[in-house]
N, C-alpha and C positions, 0 to 999 in steps of 0.2 A: 504494500500500500504506500509506503514512504517513497518507493521508487516511482510510482505513478504520479504522486504529488510533486516530486522533484522534477520529473520530465514535464509535467504540466507547467510548473513555474518557469522552467527553462524556455519552453515554447512560447509562453506568454511574454516573457522578457524579450525574446527575439522579435515577436510580432510588434510589441510596443516600441522596441528600439528601432524597428524598421521605419517608423513614422518620423523619427528624428531627422532633421536636416543636418548633414555632416558637412564640414568645411575643412579645407586644407589651409594651413598656415595660421599665423597669429591674427585673429580678427578682433582682438580686444580694443584696439585703437582705431578701428575702421568702422564706418557706418555701413549698415547693411543696405545694399542696393535692392530696390524692389524688383521682383521678377514680374515681367509683364505677361507671363503665360501660366496656365494651369495644366498640369499633366495628370490624367486619370489612368489608373491601372485597373483593369477589369478581369476578374477571375471567376472560376466556378467554385461554389461553396462545397460541392461534393468531392471534387478532386484536387482543389487548390491549384489547378493549372490555369494559366492566364488564357483568356478567350480572344480569339481572332475574329474580326469581322462583326463586331458588336456595333449596332447603329446607335449613334449618339444624337439625341434630340434636345432642343431647348424649347420650353414652353414660355411664350411671351405673355405679357400682361393682358393682351386682348384675346387670349385663348388659343391662338394659332400655335401649332407645333412646327418647328423649323429643324430639319436635319442639318447638322453641322459637320458630320463626318462619321468615320468608322475606325475601330481600333485596328492596329497593325498586327503583325504576326506574334508580337510579344504581349498583346493585350493592352497596348498603350495608345492613348490619344491625347494630343496636346492642342489646346485652344487658347487664343488670346483672352486674357481676363476682360478686356474691353468688350468683347462680344457677349460675355456673360452678364455684363452690366447694362448693356444697351436695351432699349425698347421695354424696359420694365421686366426683364427676364425673371421668372419665378421658380423654375425647376429645370434641372438637367436630368434627362432620362437615358438609361442604357438598356437597350432591348436586343434580344437575340432569339431566334427561333428555338423552341424547346426549352426556354428558360423564362422564369418570371422576370419582368422588367424591374430594374432598380432605379433609385432616384436620389438626388440631393436637392434640398431646398436652398434657394439662393437669397432668401430674405434675411439671413443672418450676416451682418456686415463683416464678421470675423471669418466667414467661410472663405473669402477670397484672399485672406492674409496668407494662407498656406499656398505652397507651390505644387504640392502633390496630394492626391486623394486616391484611396484604394476602395474598391467596392467588389463584393462577391455576389454573383447572381445564382439563385437556387434553380436547379433543373426541375422540370415536371414531366410526368409521363401520363399518357392516356391509356387505360387498359383496353 
């Protein structure tokens, strides 16, 4: 039982540590330059593999959905933060066939302070 808890703590530490932004060199005397883009990483919750060809959509304030791109072979999609701020964008959606869609709400001002976001999509099956 202790080994299971230790492994769980190690994995949790790795996952939490992966969200930290690492930098090279001495940054204590430098001001952080804002990154003008947001990178999303999209994976499968059942396999932890990254998902290729996930459609990325942005819901605008007037209710229309705008496709802004697709994830690459490594499950990554980068978008300018300005495009997430424009037209009263409310939600960014990630949709793939045979998976439930996932979403991030954009109404939190701190959301765009990060440069990277990770989301896992849950697969579904029809009997």
